[in-house]
N, CA, C and O of each residue as an XYZ file, in Angstrom:
548
protein
N     -53.476   -101.329     68.480
C     -53.537    -99.766     68.940
C     -52.968    -99.232     67.804
O     -53.677    -98.325     67.368
N     -52.069    -99.407     67.208
C     -51.365    -98.072     65.772
C     -52.334    -97.679     65.013
O     -52.218    -96.585     64.462
N     -53.694    -98.594     64.773
C     -54.198    -98.133     64.194
C     -55.488    -97.500     64.632
O     -56.319    -97.069     63.833
N     -55.629    -97.460     66.056
C     -56.703    -96.249     66.330
C     -55.915    -95.205     66.422
O     -56.508    -94.129     66.502
N     -54.214    -95.160     66.442
C     -53.492    -93.851     66.469
C     -53.315    -93.326     65.371
O     -53.047    -92.125     65.383
N     -53.412    -94.127     63.885
C     -53.090    -93.907     62.571
C     -54.820    -93.089     62.440
O     -54.887    -91.914     62.076
N     -56.009    -93.834     62.759
C     -57.578    -93.727     62.536
C     -57.527    -91.828     63.450
O     -58.208    -90.942     62.934
N     -56.717    -91.524     64.667
C     -56.671    -90.099     65.186
C     -55.799    -89.193     64.477
O     -55.884    -87.966     64.435
N     -55.004    -89.897     63.960
C     -53.828    -89.014     63.218
C     -54.447    -88.301     61.823
O     -54.019    -87.247     61.354
N     -55.803    -89.288     61.129
C     -56.429    -88.653     59.955
C     -57.465    -87.306     60.239
O     -58.034    -86.729     59.313
N     -57.613    -86.893     61.738
C     -58.282    -86.342     62.279
C     -57.909    -85.158     62.585
O     -58.493    -84.090     62.400
N     -56.505    -85.468     63.259
C     -55.946    -84.250     63.808
C     -55.557    -83.342     62.855
O     -55.153    -83.585     61.718
N     -55.747    -81.979     63.543
C     -54.944    -80.497     62.181
C     -53.644    -80.341     62.278
O     -52.937    -79.667     61.528
N     -53.327    -80.943     63.172
C     -51.243    -80.771     63.180
C     -51.467    -82.591     62.551
O     -51.488    -83.696     63.093
N     -51.579    -82.156     61.375
C     -50.987    -83.420     60.743
C     -49.260    -83.788     60.543
O     -48.800    -84.929     60.585
N     -48.575    -82.704     60.352
C     -47.084    -82.766     60.135
C     -46.903    -83.583     61.497
O     -46.164    -84.560     61.375
N     -47.272    -83.436     62.379
C     -46.592    -83.725     64.133
C     -47.059    -85.370     64.481
O     -46.425    -86.280     65.016
N     -48.585    -85.305     63.876
C     -48.980    -86.722     63.466
C     -48.008    -88.008     62.996
O     -47.593    -89.057     63.490
N     -47.894    -87.195     61.605
C     -46.800    -87.614     60.938
C     -45.335    -88.385     61.205
O     -44.763    -89.338     60.677
N     -45.062    -87.549     62.207
C     -44.078    -87.862     62.925
C     -43.981    -89.030     64.115
O     -42.991    -89.740     64.293
N     -44.866    -89.067     64.671
C     -45.674    -89.858     65.407
C     -45.638    -90.950     65.130
O     -44.998    -91.883     65.615
N     -46.600    -90.875     64.015
C     -46.331    -92.441     63.185
C     -45.101    -93.149     62.522
O     -44.886    -94.361     62.565
N     -44.521    -92.442     62.058
C     -42.772    -92.800     61.755
C     -42.079    -92.790     62.998
O     -41.071    -93.496     63.003
N     -42.333    -92.206     64.016
C     -41.620    -92.694     65.406
C     -41.875    -94.248     65.651
O     -40.991    -94.983     66.091
N     -42.976    -94.624     65.374
C     -43.721    -95.252     66.087
C     -43.486    -96.573     65.992
O     -43.427    -97.497     66.803
N     -43.299    -96.405     64.204
C     -42.996    -98.026     63.247
C     -41.454    -97.740     62.892
O     -41.028    -98.103     61.796
N     -40.616    -97.091     63.816
C     -38.939    -96.778     63.492
C     -38.635    -97.739     64.126
O     -39.388    -98.160     65.004
N     -37.391    -98.362     63.827
C     -36.847    -99.103     64.473
C     -35.696    -98.410     65.784
O     -35.154    -97.317     65.616
N     -35.496    -99.167     66.908
C     -34.540    -98.273     67.683
C     -33.474    -98.453     67.236
O     -33.239    -99.391     66.474
N     -32.596    -97.595     67.612
C     -31.068    -97.636     67.036
C     -30.406    -98.579     67.573
O     -30.766    -98.977     68.681
N     -29.493    -99.055     67.046
C     -29.001    -99.951     67.171
C     -27.673    -99.342     68.697
O     -26.568    -98.917     68.359
N     -27.934    -99.395     69.715
C     -27.046    -98.699     70.592
C     -26.253    -99.690     71.314
O     -26.854   -100.489     72.031
N     -25.113    -99.737     71.228
C     -24.164   -100.545     71.298
C     -24.441   -100.917     73.334
O     -24.244   -101.933     74.001
N     -24.790    -99.981     73.580
C     -24.338   -100.432     75.142
C     -25.705   -100.816     75.734
O     -25.856   -100.755     76.954
N     -26.821   -101.252     74.836
C     -28.087   -101.808     74.935
C     -28.197   -103.015     74.854
O     -27.906   -103.470     73.748
N     -28.548   -103.811     75.700
C     -28.984   -105.070     75.180
C     -31.251   -104.905     74.850
O     -32.281   -104.512     75.398
N     -30.673   -105.624     73.448
C     -32.553   -105.934     73.290
C     -32.630   -107.120     73.497
O     -31.743   -107.969     73.586
N     -34.173   -107.221     73.611
C     -34.901   -108.935     73.767
C     -35.724   -108.315     72.123
O     -36.700   -107.568     72.196
N     -35.369   -108.593     71.268
C     -36.438   -108.499     70.274
C     -37.477   -110.226     70.345
O     -37.033   -111.372     70.271
N     -38.585   -109.865     70.472
C     -39.246   -110.743     69.724
C     -40.198   -110.544     69.040
O     -41.233   -109.947     69.338
N     -39.704   -111.369     67.414
C     -40.806   -111.076     66.461
C     -41.393   -111.513     66.097
O     -41.132   -112.608     66.594
N     -42.520   -111.746     65.240
C     -43.863   -112.075     65.371
C     -44.259   -112.075     64.548
O     -43.407   -111.648     63.768
N     -45.673   -112.427     63.723
C     -46.228   -111.556     62.651
C     -47.392   -111.858     63.333
O     -47.439   -112.161     64.525
N     -48.548   -111.758     62.405
C     -50.197   -111.360     62.590
C     -51.045   -112.254     63.692
O     -51.587   -111.866     64.727
N     -50.984   -113.466     63.174
C     -51.528   -114.622     63.764
C     -50.889   -115.259     64.561
O     -50.034   -116.003     64.081
N     -51.055   -115.218     66.142
C     -50.632   -115.997     66.765
C     -50.686   -116.887     67.420
O     -51.666   -116.694     68.139
N     -50.053   -118.200     67.772
C     -50.745   -119.649     68.818
C     -50.284   -119.348     70.205
O     -49.423   -118.529     70.525
N     -51.173   -120.342     71.192
C     -50.434   -120.050     72.435
C     -49.030   -119.948     72.378
O     -48.553   -118.864     72.711
N     -48.326   -120.781     72.054
C     -46.952   -120.598     72.338
C     -46.138   -119.214     71.733
O     -45.005   -118.908     72.105
N     -46.804   -118.568     70.896
C     -46.516   -117.489     70.284
C     -46.667   -116.299     71.135
O     -45.830   -115.402     71.234
N     -48.100   -116.376     71.904
C     -48.192   -115.699     72.824
C     -47.358   -115.785     74.368
O     -47.456   -115.052     75.352
N     -46.677   -116.759     74.169
C     -46.282   -117.218     76.046
C     -45.297   -116.620     75.902
O     -45.321   -115.511     76.435
N     -44.035   -116.983     75.185
C     -42.928   -116.751     74.347
C     -42.676   -114.970     74.215
O     -41.609   -114.451     74.545
N     -43.785   -114.234     73.710
C     -43.643   -112.460     74.015
C     -44.278   -112.699     75.406
O     -43.447   -112.088     76.078
N     -44.936   -113.041     76.062
C     -45.023   -112.734     78.012
C     -44.194   -112.881     78.594
O     -43.665   -112.039     79.319
N     -43.835   -114.086     78.413
C     -42.420   -114.308     79.362
C     -41.253   -113.318     79.218
O     -40.714   -112.846     80.219
N     -40.753   -112.915     77.619
C     -39.654   -112.419     77.571
C     -40.006   -111.104     78.174
O     -39.279   -110.584     79.021
N     -41.548   -110.341     77.584
C     -41.445   -108.806     78.376
C     -41.933   -109.060     79.749
O     -41.809   -107.979     80.324
N     -42.475   -110.020     80.661
C     -42.450   -109.993     81.980
C     -41.115   -109.923     82.535
O     -40.910   -109.305     83.580
N     -39.794   -110.776     81.627
C     -38.519   -111.104     82.250
C     -37.988   -109.718     82.297
O     -37.239   -109.465     83.241
N     -38.228   -108.840     81.498
C     -37.757   -107.883     80.979
C     -38.068   -106.894     81.759
O     -37.352   -105.936     82.047
N     -39.479   -107.185     82.221
C     -39.590   -105.441     83.212
C     -39.758   -106.487     84.503
O     -40.593   -106.020     85.277
N     -39.333   -107.488     84.870
C     -39.485   -107.730     86.335
C     -38.079   -107.252     86.364
O     -37.662   -106.154     86.732
N     -37.300   -108.469     85.825
C     -35.579   -108.156     86.305
C     -34.786   -107.695     86.115
O     -33.731   -107.923     86.707
N     -34.987   -106.443     84.784
C     -34.235   -105.582     84.767
C     -34.969   -104.468     84.601
O     -34.423   -103.649     83.862
N     -36.168   -104.106     85.092
C     -36.673   -102.417     85.483
C     -35.681   -101.499     85.351
O     -35.425   -100.643     84.505
N     -35.232   -101.814     86.252
C     -34.176   -100.516     87.014
C     -33.083   -100.553     85.938
O     -32.344    -99.570     86.004
N     -32.840   -101.263     85.146
C     -31.922   -101.264     84.185
C     -32.096   -100.131     82.712
O     -32.945   -100.767     82.088
N     -31.892    -99.281     82.121
C     -31.989    -98.376     81.518
C     -31.279    -99.069     79.970
O     -31.734    -98.719     78.881
N     -30.044   -100.145     80.093
C     -29.365   -100.656     79.209
C     -29.934   -102.107     78.802
O     -29.151   -102.939     78.344
N     -31.783   -102.516     79.031
C     -32.214   -103.685     78.689
C     -33.466   -103.355     78.386
O     -34.133   -102.746     79.223
N     -34.085   -103.746     76.959
C     -35.072   -103.406     76.569
C     -35.937   -104.283     75.708
O     -35.486   -104.525     74.588
N     -36.924   -104.725     75.984
C     -37.846   -105.518     74.910
C     -38.546   -104.880     74.129
O     -39.372   -103.990     74.332
N     -38.044   -105.569     72.833
C     -38.564   -104.815     71.814
C     -39.681   -105.825     70.953
O     -39.111   -106.792     70.448
N     -41.022   -105.773     70.724
C     -41.850   -106.772     70.032
C     -42.041   -106.261     68.897
O     -42.327   -105.090     68.646
N     -41.868   -107.240     68.090
C     -42.113   -106.697     66.237
C     -43.129   -107.116     65.755
O     -42.899   -108.307     65.545
N     -44.288   -106.853     65.389
C     -44.968   -107.440     64.215
C     -44.288   -107.434     63.038
O     -43.870   -106.328     62.696
N     -43.996   -108.602     62.125
C     -43.175   -108.764     61.262
C     -44.377   -108.359     59.531
O     -44.008   -108.660     58.395
N     -45.357   -107.854     59.767
C     -46.297   -107.650     58.878
C     -46.501   -105.882     59.139
O     -47.249   -105.201     58.437
N     -45.913   -105.489     59.958
C     -46.186   -103.645     59.726
C     -44.611   -102.917     59.559
O     -43.650   -102.848     60.325
N     -44.807   -102.528     58.467
C     -43.948   -101.236     57.655
C     -42.751   -100.835     58.976
O     -43.059   -100.799     60.168
N     -41.447   -100.576     58.462
C     -40.699    -99.849     59.501
C     -39.723   -101.033     59.691
O     -38.625   -100.658     60.104
N     -39.803   -101.959     59.557
C     -38.879   -102.800     60.647
C     -38.043   -103.613     59.392
O     -37.250   -104.499     59.712
N     -38.223   -103.327     58.175
C     -37.775   -104.336     57.012
C     -35.840   -104.141     57.438
O     -35.448   -105.287     57.219
N     -35.209   -103.730     57.667
C     -33.974   -103.421     58.022
C     -33.456   -104.559     58.903
O     -32.457   -105.266     58.767
N     -34.347   -104.544     59.782
C     -34.179   -105.241     61.394
C     -34.190   -106.964     60.771
O     -33.364   -107.876     60.791
N     -35.348   -106.835     60.330
C     -35.585   -108.420     59.893
C     -34.728   -108.750     58.764
O     -34.310   -109.907     58.736
N     -34.304   -107.776     57.609
C     -33.054   -108.533     57.032
C     -31.809   -109.086     57.961
O     -31.370   -110.234     58.020
N     -31.405   -107.974     58.626
C     -30.104   -107.962     59.358
C     -30.273   -109.646     59.971
O     -29.443   -110.458     59.560
N     -31.026   -109.978     60.651
C     -31.392   -111.065     61.344
C     -32.272   -112.378     60.529
O     -32.759   -113.276     61.215
N     -32.399   -112.381     59.173
C     -32.988   -112.723     58.454
C     -33.865   -113.648     58.830
O     -33.654   -114.846     58.641
N     -35.344   -113.011     59.615
C     -36.398   -113.560     60.018
C     -37.410   -114.049     58.583
O     -37.825   -113.387     57.632
N     -37.548   -115.381     58.917
C     -38.957   -115.754     58.305
C     -39.824   -116.140     58.508
O     -40.715   -116.364     57.689
N     -39.860   -116.411     60.049
C     -41.210   -116.442     61.311
C     -40.833   -115.886     62.184
O     -40.014   -114.976     62.062
N     -41.299   -116.253     63.271
C     -41.552   -115.998     64.623
C     -39.639   -115.855     65.103
O     -38.798   -116.405     64.391
N     -39.227   -115.029     66.405
C     -38.065   -115.389     66.563
C     -37.823   -114.258     68.030
O     -38.221   -113.145     68.373
N     -37.024   -115.226     68.518
C     -36.382   -114.056     70.164
C     -35.235   -114.587     70.076
O     -34.818   -115.745     70.116
N     -34.542   -113.047     69.885
C     -33.291   -112.704     69.951
C     -32.670   -111.644     70.804
O     -32.967   -110.453     70.899
N     -31.671   -112.398     71.449
C     -31.176   -111.108     72.267
C     -30.029   -110.821     71.773
O     -29.253   -111.776     71.728
N     -29.586   -109.678     71.324
C     -28.373   -108.443     70.846
C     -28.113   -107.525     71.800
O     -28.881   -106.842     72.476
N     -26.716   -107.604     71.767
C     -25.799   -105.745     72.428
C     -24.910   -106.111     71.124
O     -24.313   -107.154     70.855
N     -25.012   -105.048     70.498
C     -24.370   -104.550     69.167
C     -24.017   -105.733     68.031
O     -24.647   -105.404     67.026
N     -23.547   -106.521     67.861
C     -23.316   -107.361     66.756
C     -23.016   -108.853     67.378
O     -22.869   -109.873     66.705
N     -22.938   -108.723     69.296
C     -23.374   -109.729     69.585
C     -24.929   -110.471     70.658
O     -25.347   -110.378     71.812
N     -25.306   -111.168     69.391
C     -26.806   -111.528     69.620
C     -26.552   -113.245     69.288
O     -25.687   -113.894     68.701
N     -27.812   -113.552     70.013
C     -28.176   -115.194     69.940
C     -29.590   -114.823     69.596
O     -30.330   -113.877     69.863
N     -29.694   -116.117     68.786
C     -31.342   -116.471     68.366
C     -31.688   -117.864     69.492
O     -31.005   -118.888     69.502
N     -32.662   -117.666     70.225
C     -32.992   -118.823     71.108
C     -34.669   -119.146     70.754
O     -35.594   -119.609     71.421
N     -34.562   -118.747     69.632
C     -36.306   -119.253     69.236
C     -36.860   -120.828     69.716
O     -37.706   -121.047     70.583
N     -36.177   -121.771     68.948
C     -36.672   -122.921     69.399
C     -36.797   -123.114     70.903
O     -37.810   -123.456     71.514
N     -35.536   -122.821     71.416
C     -35.540   -123.232     73.303
C     -36.863   -122.721     73.612
O     -37.755   -123.478     73.995
N     -37.102   -120.933     73.399
C     -38.263   -120.482     73.947
C     -39.635   -120.824     73.532
O     -40.612   -120.579     74.239
N     -39.711   -121.482     72.199
C     -41.167   -122.158     71.763
C     -40.894   -123.498     72.246
O     -41.842   -124.143     71.799
N     -40.189   -124.255     72.865
C     -40.022   -125.850     73.638
C     -40.558   -125.689     75.293
O     -40.978   -126.645     75.946
N     -40.451   -124.290     75.811
C     -40.214   -124.572     77.206
C     -41.157   -123.392     77.503
O     -41.590   -123.319     78.653
N     -41.616   -122.236     76.393
C     -42.624   -121.170     77.388
C     -43.893   -121.272     77.760
O     -44.435   -120.305     78.295
N     -44.571   -122.439     77.545
C     -46.084   -122.976     77.379
C     -45.988   -123.704     79.102
O     -46.690   -123.460     80.083
N     -44.823   -124.655     78.936
C     -45.043   -126.161     79.614
C     -44.215   -125.525     80.966
O     -44.700   -125.714     82.081
N     -42.991   -124.793     80.817
C     -42.523   -124.715     81.803
C     -41.543   -123.099     81.324
O     -40.359   -123.157     80.992
N     -42.094   -122.179     81.369
C     -41.797   -120.552     81.927
C     -40.805   -120.319     82.305
O     -39.990   -119.635     81.686
N     -40.553   -121.002     83.805
C     -39.174   -120.402     84.439
C     -37.912   -120.355     83.811
O     -37.031   -119.512     83.982
N     -37.905   -121.861     82.671
C     -36.512   -122.273     82.551
C     -36.732   -121.334     81.476
O     -35.598   -120.974     81.161
N     -37.711   -120.638     80.615
C     -37.226   -119.763     79.748
C     -36.740   -118.127     80.150
O     -35.868   -117.569     79.484
N     -37.180   -117.686     80.908
C     -37.142   -116.852     81.917
C     -35.824   -116.939     82.491
O     -35.283   -115.895     82.856
N     -35.199   -118.115     82.629
C     -33.966   -118.297     83.031
C     -32.785   -117.997     82.016
O     -31.710   -117.421     82.180
N     -33.371   -118.594     80.901
C     -32.609   -118.524     79.578
C     -31.885   -117.471     79.184
O     -30.710   -117.299     78.862
N     -33.780   -116.143     79.370
C     -33.191   -114.694     78.902
C     -32.775   -114.386     79.847
O     -31.583   -114.364     79.540
N     -32.831   -113.985     81.273
C     -31.927   -113.704     82.283
C     -30.220   -113.866     82.145
O     -29.422   -112.992     82.482
N     -29.861   -115.203     81.564
C     -28.249   -114.994     81.625
C     -28.099   -115.308     80.203
O     -27.109   -116.005     79.985
N     -28.787   -115.001     79.178
C     -28.143   -114.223     78.017
C     -28.104   -112.931     78.245
O     -27.063   -112.281     78.154
N     -29.406   -112.364     78.613
C     -29.067   -110.707     79.057
C     -28.078   -110.239     79.982
O     -27.675   -109.081     79.882
N     -27.584   -111.103     80.985
C     -26.543   -110.866     81.647
C     -25.059   -111.114     81.074
O     -24.279   -110.184     81.284
N     -24.461   -112.432     80.255
C     -23.809   -112.158     79.457
C     -23.555   -111.069     78.574
O     -22.402   -110.930     78.165
N     -24.739   -110.009     78.092
C     -24.312   -109.636     77.121
C     -24.570   -108.512     77.940
O     -25.214   -107.777     77.191
N     -24.443   -107.893     79.112
C     -24.252   -106.706     79.724
C     -23.508   -106.560     80.617
O     -23.575   -105.664     81.459
N     -22.289   -107.859     80.518
C     -21.099   -107.981     81.188
C     -19.829   -107.997     79.930
O     -18.647   -108.306     80.081
N     -20.487   -107.583     78.757
C     -19.302   -108.101     77.676
C     -18.961   -106.418     77.346
O     -18.083   -106.112     76.539
């Protein structure tokens, strides 16, 4: 989708506005200390478990926290530019699922990969529990 957006920008006469849109699309969300972020870090190539982790995390946030503006799902392709500071902050070297509110973060990658395909309900419950812990902090 970003490739399409970038290709369209090259043909747009309002190039300055388009460049601002590109920058916004690649920028990392500010770390709002009132917001719980569910970060799914992933590479370009994705296996069945990678897709399942992303889908369960996204659907959990969308279905269980749709009315809460203080919970956001953020999918990050680690191959794209613009995410270096966040990747460095969480020391990402591969795929990762991190739930964070300010400096209160937990990495649940291992559990996510062990459960996403065979027992997605277990992963959904874990994600909800970790989000709720941070919402009450």
